[in-house]
C-alpha positions as CSV (number, residue, x, y, z in Angstrom):
1,X,0.0,0.0,0.0
2,X,2.8,2.4,0.9
3,X,4.5,1.6,-2.4
4,X,1.3,2.7,-4.3
5,X,1.1,6.0,-2.5
6,X,4.8,6.8,-3.0
7,X,4.4,6.3,-6.7
8,X,1.0,8.0,-6.9
9,X,-0.6,4.8,-8.3
10,X,-4.3,5.3,-7.7
11,X,-5.6,2.3,-9.6
12,X,-4.1,-1.1,-10.5
13,X,-5.2,-4.0,-12.5
14,X,-3.4,-7.2,-11.5
15,X,-3.3,-10.3,-13.7
16,X,-6.8,-9.6,-15.2
17,X,-8.1,-12.3,-17.4
18,X,-11.5,-12.4,-19.1
19,X,-12.9,-15.1,-21.5
20,X,-15.9,-15.1,-23.8
21,X,-17.1,-18.5,-25.0
22,X,-13.7,-20.0,-24.4
23,X,-11.8,-17.2,-26.2
24,X,-9.5,-15.2,-24.0
25,X,-10.1,-11.5,-24.5
26,X,-7.7,-10.6,-21.6
27,X,-4.8,-12.8,-20.6
28,X,-3.2,-11.8,-17.2
29,X,-3.0,-8.1,-18.0
30,X,-1.4,-5.7,-15.5
31,X,-2.0,-1.9,-15.5
32,X,-1.0,0.9,-13.3
33,X,-2.9,4.2,-13.4
34,X,-1.1,7.2,-11.9
35,X,-2.7,10.2,-10.2
36,X,-2.3,13.5,-12.1
37,X,-1.1,11.8,-15.3
38,X,-2.5,10.9,-18.7
39,X,-2.1,7.1,-18.9
40,X,-2.6,6.2,-22.6
41,X,-3.6,2.7,-23.7
42,X,-3.3,1.7,-27.3
43,X,-3.8,-1.5,-29.3
44,X,-5.6,-2.9,-32.4
45,X,-9.3,-3.5,-32.3
46,X,-9.7,-6.8,-30.4
47,X,-6.6,-6.1,-28.4
48,X,-8.6,-6.0,-25.2
49,X,-8.7,-2.3,-24.4
50,X,-12.4,-1.9,-24.1
51,X,-12.8,-5.2,-22.2
52,X,-10.2,-4.1,-19.7
53,X,-12.1,-0.8,-19.2
54,X,-15.4,-2.6,-18.7
55,X,-13.8,-4.7,-16.0
56,X,-12.4,-1.6,-14.3
57,X,-15.8,0.1,-14.4
58,X,-18.0,-2.7,-13.1
59,X,-19.6,-3.5,-16.5
60,X,-18.1,-7.0,-16.4
61,X,-18.0,-8.7,-13.0
62,X,-16.9,-12.2,-14.1
63,X,-13.1,-12.1,-14.4
64,X,-10.0,-13.4,-12.9
65,X,-7.4,-11.1,-11.2
66,X,-7.6,-8.1,-8.8
67,X,-8.5,-4.5,-9.0
68,X,-6.6,-2.3,-6.5
69,X,-8.0,1.2,-5.7
70,X,-6.1,3.4,-3.3
71,X,-4.0,0.3,-2.2
72,X,-7.1,-1.8,-1.4
73,X,-8.7,-4.6,-3.4
74,X,-12.2,-3.7,-4.7
75,X,-14.9,-5.5,-6.7
76,X,-17.7,-3.5,-8.4
77,X,-21.1,-5.2,-8.7
78,X,-22.2,-2.7,-11.3
79,X,-21.0,0.6,-13.0
80,X,-22.8,2.7,-10.4
81,X,-20.5,1.3,-7.7
82,X,-17.5,2.3,-9.8
83,X,-18.9,5.8,-10.3
84,X,-19.4,6.1,-6.5
85,X,-15.8,5.2,-6.1
86,X,-14.8,8.0,-8.4
87,X,-14.3,6.2,-11.7
88,X,-16.0,7.7,-14.8
89,X,-15.9,6.5,-18.4
90,X,-16.5,8.3,-21.7
91,X,-17.5,5.6,-24.1
92,X,-16.5,5.8,-27.8
93,X,-19.9,4.3,-28.8
94,X,-22.2,7.0,-27.4
95,X,-24.5,6.0,-24.5
96,X,-26.9,8.9,-24.9
97,X,-30.7,8.8,-25.1
98,X,-31.6,10.7,-28.3
99,X,-35.1,11.8,-27.4
100,X,-34.0,13.4,-24.1
101,X,-32.4,16.8,-23.7
102,X,-28.7,17.5,-23.3
103,X,-29.2,18.3,-19.6
104,X,-31.3,15.2,-19.0
105,X,-28.5,13.1,-20.5
106,X,-25.7,14.8,-18.6
107,X,-27.5,14.3,-15.2
108,X,-29.2,11.0,-16.0
109,X,-30.0,9.1,-12.8
110,X,-28.6,12.1,-10.7
111,X,-31.3,14.7,-11.4
112,X,-31.5,17.7,-9.1
113,X,-34.8,17.8,-7.1
114,X,-36.5,20.6,-5.3
115,X,-38.2,20.7,-1.9
116,X,-41.4,19.2,-3.5
117,X,-39.2,16.2,-4.7
118,X,-39.8,17.3,-8.3
119,X,-37.0,17.5,-10.8
120,X,-35.3,21.0,-10.6
121,X,-34.9,21.7,-14.3
122,X,-33.8,25.2,-13.7
123,X,-30.7,24.0,-11.7
124,X,-30.1,21.2,-14.1
125,X,-30.0,23.5,-17.1
126,X,-27.8,26.0,-15.2
127,X,-25.3,23.3,-14.2
128,X,-25.2,21.8,-17.7
129,X,-24.6,25.2,-19.2
130,X,-21.5,25.7,-17.0
131,X,-20.2,22.3,-18.2
132,X,-20.8,23.1,-21.8
133,X,-19.1,26.4,-21.5
134,X,-16.0,24.7,-20.1
135,X,-16.1,22.6,-23.2
136,X,-16.7,25.5,-25.5
137,X,-19.9,23.9,-26.9
138,X,-22.4,26.6,-27.8
139,X,-25.7,24.8,-27.6
140,X,-28.7,25.1,-25.3
141,X,-29.0,22.4,-22.5
142,X,-32.7,22.1,-23.6
143,X,-31.8,20.8,-27.0
144,X,-32.7,17.2,-27.8
145,X,-29.6,15.0,-28.3
146,X,-31.1,13.7,-31.6
147,X,-30.7,17.2,-33.1
148,X,-26.9,17.2,-32.5
149,X,-24.2,16.1,-34.9
150,X,-22.2,13.1,-33.7
151,X,-19.2,15.3,-32.7
152,X,-21.4,17.5,-30.5
153,X,-22.9,14.3,-28.9
154,X,-19.4,13.2,-28.0
155,X,-18.8,16.6,-26.2
156,X,-22.1,15.9,-24.3
157,X,-20.6,12.5,-23.2
158,X,-17.6,14.3,-21.9
159,X,-19.8,16.8,-20.1
160,X,-21.6,13.9,-18.4
161,X,-18.2,12.5,-17.1
162,X,-17.2,15.9,-15.9
163,X,-20.4,16.2,-13.9
164,X,-19.4,13.2,-11.8
165,X,-16.3,15.0,-10.3
166,X,-14.4,11.7,-10.8
167,X,-10.9,11.0,-9.5
168,X,-10.3,8.7,-12.5
169,X,-11.7,9.5,-15.9
170,X,-11.5,6.9,-18.7
171,X,-11.7,8.4,-22.2
172,X,-12.3,5.9,-25.0
173,X,-11.5,7.6,-28.3
174,X,-12.7,11.0,-27.2
175,X,-11.5,12.8,-30.3
176,X,-12.8,10.3,-32.9
177,X,-15.6,12.6,-34.0
178,X,-14.8,16.1,-32.9
179,X,-13.2,19.1,-34.7
180,X,-9.7,20.4,-34.4
181,X,-10.9,23.3,-32.3
182,X,-12.8,21.0,-30.0
183,X,-9.7,18.8,-29.6
184,X,-7.7,21.8,-28.5
185,X,-10.4,22.6,-25.9
186,X,-10.5,19.0,-24.7
187,X,-6.7,18.8,-24.4
188,X,-6.8,22.1,-22.4
189,X,-9.4,20.5,-20.1
190,X,-7.3,17.3,-19.7
191,X,-4.3,19.4,-18.6
192,X,-6.5,21.2,-16.1
193,X,-7.8,17.9,-14.7
194,X,-4.2,16.7,-14.4
195,X,-3.3,19.8,-12.4
196,X,-6.1,18.9,-10.0
197,X,-4.7,15.4,-9.5
198,X,-7.3,13.6,-11.7
199,X,-6.0,10.4,-13.3
200,X,-6.8,10.1,-17.0
201,X,-6.9,6.8,-18.8
202,X,-6.8,7.8,-22.5
203,X,-7.5,5.3,-25.3
204,X,-6.9,6.4,-28.9
205,X,-6.1,5.2,-32.4
206,X,-4.6,8.6,-33.3
207,X,-1.1,7.9,-32.2
208,X,0.1,11.5,-32.9
209,X,-2.2,12.6,-30.0
210,X,-0.1,10.6,-27.6
211,X,2.9,12.9,-28.0
212,X,0.7,15.9,-27.3
213,X,-1.1,14.7,-24.3
214,X,0.1,11.4,-22.8
215,X,2.6,10.9,-20.0
216,X,2.9,7.1,-20.4
217,X,1.7,4.6,-22.9
218,X,0.6,0.9,-22.4
219,X,0.3,-1.3,-25.4
220,X,-2.0,-4.3,-25.6
221,X,-2.0,-7.0,-28.3
222,X,-4.3,-10.0,-28.6
223,X,-5.5,-9.6,-25.0
224,X,-1.9,-9.5,-23.6
225,X,0.2,-6.7,-22.2
226,X,3.1,-6.0,-24.6
227,X,4.8,-3.1,-22.7
228,X,4.3,0.1,-20.7
229,X,6.7,3.1,-21.2
230,X,7.1,6.7,-20.5
231,X,6.1,8.6,-23.6
232,X,9.5,10.2,-23.9
233,X,11.1,6.7,-24.3
234,X,9.1,5.6,-27.4
235,X,8.6,6.8,-31.0
236,X,5.5,6.6,-33.2
237,X,7.0,3.6,-35.1
238,X,7.9,1.9,-31.8
239,X,4.3,2.0,-30.7
240,X,3.0,0.8,-34.1
241,X,5.4,-2.2,-34.0
242,X,4.3,-3.1,-30.5
243,X,0.6,-2.9,-31.5
244,X,0.8,-5.0,-34.7
245,X,3.8,-7.2,-34.1
246,X,5.4,-6.2,-37.5
247,X,7.3,-3.4,-39.0
248,X,5.7,-0.2,-40.2
249,X,7.2,-0.7,-43.7
250,X,4.6,-3.5,-44.3
251,X,1.8,-0.9,-44.2
252,X,-0.3,0.6,-46.9
253,X,1.3,2.1,-50.0
254,X,-1.1,3.3,-52.6
255,X,-0.8,1.6,-55.9
256,X,-1.4,3.4,-59.2
257,X,-4.8,2.8,-60.7
258,X,-5.9,3.6,-64.2
259,X,-8.7,6.0,-64.3
260,X,-11.1,5.7,-67.2
261,X,-14.4,7.5,-68.0
262,X,-16.2,9.9,-65.8
263,X,-18.9,8.1,-63.9
264,X,-20.4,10.7,-61.5
265,X,-20.6,14.5,-61.8
266,X,-22.3,17.2,-59.8
267,X,-23.1,20.7,-60.9
268,X,-24.1,23.4,-58.4
269,X,-25.3,20.9,-55.8
270,X,-27.0,22.8,-53.0
271,X,-28.7,21.8,-49.7
272,X,-30.8,24.5,-48.2
273,X,-30.5,25.1,-44.4
274,X,-33.7,23.9,-42.7
275,X,-34.0,26.9,-40.4
276,X,-32.1,29.8,-42.0
277,X,-33.8,31.0,-45.1
278,X,-31.4,31.8,-48.0
279,X,-28.5,29.9,-46.3
280,X,-27.0,26.6,-47.5
281,X,-25.5,23.6,-45.7
282,X,-24.1,22.6,-49.1
283,X,-23.5,25.7,-51.3
284,X,-23.1,25.2,-55.1
285,X,-20.6,22.3,-55.0
286,X,-19.5,20.9,-58.4
287,X,-17.1,18.0,-59.1
288,X,-16.6,14.8,-61.2
289,X,-15.2,11.4,-60.3
290,X,-13.9,8.8,-62.7
291,X,-14.1,5.0,-62.6
292,X,-11.0,3.9,-60.7
293,X,-10.6,7.2,-58.9
294,X,-10.7,7.9,-55.2
295,X,-11.9,11.5,-54.7
296,X,-11.2,12.8,-51.1
297,X,-13.4,15.3,-49.4
298,X,-11.9,17.2,-46.5
299,X,-13.3,19.8,-44.2
300,X,-13.8,20.7,-40.6
301,X,-16.9,20.0,-38.6
302,X,-19.8,21.9,-40.1
303,X,-18.3,22.0,-43.5
304,X,-21.1,20.1,-45.1
305,X,-19.2,16.9,-46.1
306,X,-21.7,14.4,-44.7
307,X,-24.6,16.4,-45.9
308,X,-23.2,16.4,-49.4
309,X,-22.9,12.6,-49.5
310,X,-26.5,12.4,-48.0
311,X,-27.8,14.7,-50.7
312,X,-26.2,12.6,-53.5
313,X,-27.7,9.5,-51.9
314,X,-31.2,11.0,-52.0
315,X,-31.8,11.7,-48.3
316,X,-32.8,15.4,-48.8
317,X,-34.8,15.5,-52.0
318,X,-37.1,18.4,-50.9
319,X,-34.3,20.7,-49.8
320,X,-31.7,20.0,-52.4
321,X,-31.0,21.4,-55.9
322,X,-28.4,21.1,-58.6
323,X,-27.7,18.5,-61.3
324,X,-26.4,14.9,-60.9
325,X,-25.0,13.1,-64.0
326,X,-24.3,9.3,-64.1
327,X,-22.2,8.2,-67.1
328,X,-23.0,11.6,-68.7
329,X,-26.8,11.2,-68.3
330,X,-28.7,13.6,-66.1
331,X,-30.5,11.7,-63.3
332,X,-32.8,12.5,-60.4
333,X,-32.3,10.8,-57.0
334,X,-35.4,11.2,-54.8
335,X,-34.6,8.5,-52.3
336,X,-32.0,6.0,-51.2
337,X,-33.8,3.3,-53.1
338,X,-33.3,5.4,-56.3
339,X,-29.6,5.7,-55.4
340,X,-29.2,1.9,-54.8
341,X,-31.0,1.1,-58.0
342,X,-28.6,3.3,-59.9
343,X,-25.6,1.5,-58.3
344,X,-24.6,4.0,-55.6
345,X,-23.6,2.6,-52.1
346,X,-23.3,4.8,-49.0
347,X,-21.1,3.8,-46.0
348,X,-22.2,6.2,-43.3
349,X,-20.1,7.8,-40.6
350,X,-21.9,6.2,-37.6
351,X,-21.7,2.5,-38.3
352,X,-23.6,1.4,-35.2
353,X,-26.5,3.8,-35.5
354,X,-26.9,4.1,-39.3
355,X,-24.8,1.3,-40.9
356,X,-25.7,-1.8,-38.9
357,X,-28.6,-3.5,-37.1
358,X,-26.4,-4.6,-34.1
359,X,-28.4,-7.7,-33.2
360,X,-28.4,-9.1,-36.7
361,X,-26.1,-11.9,-37.8
362,X,-23.2,-11.4,-40.1
363,X,-25.1,-13.2,-42.9
364,X,-28.2,-11.1,-42.6
365,X,-26.3,-7.9,-42.3
366,X,-24.3,-8.5,-45.5
367,X,-27.5,-9.3,-47.5
368,X,-29.6,-6.5,-46.1
369,X,-29.3,-4.1,-49.1
370,X,-29.6,-6.9,-51.8
371,X,-32.4,-9.1,-50.6
372,X,-33.5,-9.8,-54.2
373,X,-30.3,-11.9,-54.5
374,X,-31.3,-14.1,-51.6
375,X,-34.9,-14.6,-52.6
376,X,-36.4,-17.9,-53.9
377,X,-40.1,-18.0,-54.9
378,X,-40.8,-14.9,-52.9
379,X,-39.2,-16.1,-49.7
380,X,-35.8,-15.4,-48.3
381,X,-33.4,-18.4,-48.7
382,X,-30.9,-18.9,-45.9
383,X,-28.8,-21.0,-48.3
384,X,-28.5,-18.2,-50.7
385,X,-28.0,-15.7,-47.9
386,X,-25.2,-17.7,-46.4
387,X,-23.6,-18.3,-49.9
388,X,-23.6,-14.5,-50.5
389,X,-22.3,-13.7,-47.1
390,X,-19.5,-16.4,-47.1
391,X,-18.3,-15.0,-50.4
392,X,-17.7,-11.6,-48.9
393,X,-16.4,-12.9,-45.6
394,X,-13.7,-14.7,-47.6
395,X,-13.0,-11.8,-50.0
396,X,-12.8,-9.1,-47.3
397,X,-11.1,-11.4,-44.8
398,X,-13.8,-10.7,-42.2
399,X,-12.9,-12.2,-38.8
400,X,-16.0,-13.9,-37.4
401,X,-16.5,-17.2,-35.6
402,X,-19.4,-18.0,-37.9
403,X,-22.0,-16.3,-40.2
404,X,-24.5,-16.5,-37.4
405,X,-22.3,-14.3,-35.1
406,X,-24.1,-11.1,-34.0
407,X,-22.3,-8.1,-35.6
408,X,-22.3,-6.3,-32.3
409,X,-19.7,-8.8,-31.1
410,X,-17.2,-8.1,-33.9
411,X,-14.4,-5.7,-33.6
412,X,-14.8,-2.2,-35.1
413,X,-12.7,-3.0,-38.1
414,X,-14.6,-6.2,-38.9
415,X,-18.0,-4.4,-38.4
416,X,-16.8,-1.9,-41.0
417,X,-15.9,-4.7,-43.4
418,X,-19.4,-6.1,-42.9
419,X,-20.9,-2.7,-43.9
420,X,-18.6,-2.5,-47.0
421,X,-19.7,-6.1,-47.9
422,X,-23.3,-5.1,-47.6
423,X,-22.8,-2.3,-50.2
424,X,-20.5,-4.4,-52.5
425,X,-23.3,-7.0,-52.7
426,X,-25.5,-4.5,-54.7
427,X,-22.7,-4.4,-57.3
428,X,-22.2,-0.7,-57.1
429,X,-20.6,1.6,-59.7
430,X,-20.0,4.4,-57.1
431,X,-19.2,4.1,-53.4
432,X,-19.7,7.1,-51.0
433,X,-17.5,6.6,-47.9
434,X,-18.0,8.8,-44.9
435,X,-15.2,8.4,-42.4
436,X,-14.7,4.8,-43.2
437,X,-11.9,4.3,-40.7
438,X,-13.3,6.2,-37.7
439,X,-12.7,4.4,-34.4
440,X,-10.7,1.5,-35.8
441,X,-7.1,0.6,-35.1
442,X,-4.0,1.2,-37.3
443,X,-3.9,-2.4,-38.6
444,X,-7.6,-2.5,-39.5
445,X,-7.2,1.0,-41.2
446,X,-4.4,-0.5,-43.3
447,X,-6.8,-3.3,-44.4
448,X,-9.5,-0.8,-45.3
449,X,-7.0,1.3,-47.3
450,X,-5.9,-1.8,-49.2
451,X,-9.6,-2.7,-49.8
452,X,-10.4,0.8,-51.1
453,X,-7.4,0.6,-53.5
454,X,-8.6,-2.9,-54.7
455,X,-12.1,-1.5,-55.3
456,X,-10.7,1.4,-57.3
457,X,-8.6,-1.1,-59.3
458,X,-11.9,-3.0,-60.1
459,X,-13.3,0.2,-61.6
460,X,-15.4,1.7,-58.9
461,X,-15.7,5.5,-58.5
462,X,-15.1,6.3,-54.8
463,X,-15.9,9.5,-53.0
464,X,-14.4,9.4,-49.5
465,X,-14.8,11.8,-46.6
466,X,-12.0,11.8,-43.9
467,X,-11.1,14.1,-41.0
468,X,-7.6,12.8,-40.9
469,X,-5.2,14.7,-43.2
470,X,-2.5,12.0,-43.4
471,X,-5.2,9.5,-44.3
472,X,-6.8,11.5,-47.1
473,X,-3.4,12.5,-48.5
474,X,-2.4,8.8,-48.6
475,X,-5.5,7.4,-50.2
476,X,-7.0,10.1,-52.5
477,X,-6.2,10.7,-56.1
478,X,-7.6,14.2,-55.8
479,X,-8.7,16.2,-52.7
480,X,-11.6,18.7,-52.6
481,X,-11.8,20.9,-49.6
482,X,-15.1,22.2,-48.2
483,X,-15.6,25.1,-45.8
484,X,-19.0,26.3,-44.5
485,X,-20.7,24.3,-47.3
486,X,-18.5,25.9,-50.1
487,X,-15.9,24.3,-52.2
488,X,-12.7,26.2,-51.4
489,X,-9.9,24.3,-53.1
490,X,-8.9,21.2,-55.1
491,X,-5.5,19.5,-54.9
492,X,-3.7,16.8,-56.7
493,X,-1.4,14.6,-54.5
494,X,1.6,16.5,-55.8
495,X,0.1,19.9,-54.7
496,X,-1.4,18.8,-51.4
497,X,0.3,19.7,-48.1
498,X,-1.3,19.5,-44.6
499,X,-0.9,23.3,-44.3
500,X,-2.5,24.1,-47.6
501,X,-5.4,21.8,-47.1
502,X,-6.0,23.1,-43.6
503,X,-5.7,26.7,-44.8
504,X,-8.5,26.1,-47.3
505,X,-10.7,24.3,-44.7
506,X,-10.6,27.1,-42.1
507,X,-13.7,29.4,-42.5
508,X,-12.5,32.9,-43.3
509,X,-14.4,34.3,-40.3
510,X,-12.4,32.1,-37.9
511,X,-9.3,33.1,-36.0
512,X,-6.5,30.9,-37.4
513,X,-5.0,30.7,-33.9
514,X,-7.8,28.4,-32.9
515,X,-6.3,25.7,-35.1
516,X,-2.6,26.2,-34.8
């Protein structure tokens, strides 16, 4: 106990093991979390990071090993007990209730009550407003969570954790969906929490963040502890090698692909703002993409990237205008069904909310957009469904115990492959990819990059949105930059630099110091 206090170790995991159906998700993992430090944990999807966090926060109670808090062994019967002991977690997969307000989500289960034992909404709104101001999120606490973009929802999750006044805050991919400015605010907040003695456990796939914010880094691989180091003692490449067990030179290198005829083109595509008359979310955007080409779309949050893809896919027919041409012929897309029938697939940003039915099997998930291929005499055929699914499981190297496995139980990278398989099953000519590698590890990203390259080689026209500059510069044949709905620049790979792309992405009204 004395040893822990001298070293400021507030939380320890000792020889933690956890199995699921005979498969070891954690194998005798040790972890030390230090007070007033950012303790980073990295590893590929399936490495055991989330499982370990669920053990530490009382979500899983059936495990081997010990949890030591303040030098004493503890067991948590549920997450509430962990919260009461000062441990809060910000989940990557958001745990918000969309039809409730921001304030109701922030203080869920801990609502303020007045003398009449009724919910004191005035105080709840006031306290939520203070938390949102700390996080520089300019929204009303009364707003329904369903009306927020995913990045704003992530900030609400962070506000919920802050409201607990925890001594240990676990952050699971907290920057996966927020803007550069919001990341700066979050990092400032983390430094403030450190100064107050709060211990931060920080899980991320953005390895460059570690050198900005972490004090130490622990690497997990295949459920085992690889190593723990002070951040000063490792390089980016060291961490990657430990994560994947091979050298970084084996990673993605884009191959040249022959581009042929123009497949998709947009002229003056607009999406009217639903509440501000005369204003546009997408403002007169024009571009073309050829078969075999990967066109990258980059922009900061609020730039209109997602909304542009949604408009192409027919999700906003009443509020959109402009011309869409497919193989030189003007077309009208009034619904996603129209888009699918024309050979357009759309891999959405939020795979769990919009891309998957989490309780469906792998086989049913893959066939979901192409049911006519699995029909026989007007009935769905499980034989045809399994044959279709097995083909894509083999082609995309989807790791799953069986076709009957529920997709919720797959790693993030394999869930993303299931979604890609679902859209490839419609035999598309065009694929719209919105943040296709969000929240997946460096090795899974590498596989997705290779897959995108293979699809381009096969002649697909691909439009890809990404918030990660190194990613879009590596994968795209051309990059178009959006800012406040407008197209502000276009770059070839030879022209593109991180600085030039970011300069084009920053709204003119913004102070550049917010981003640099």
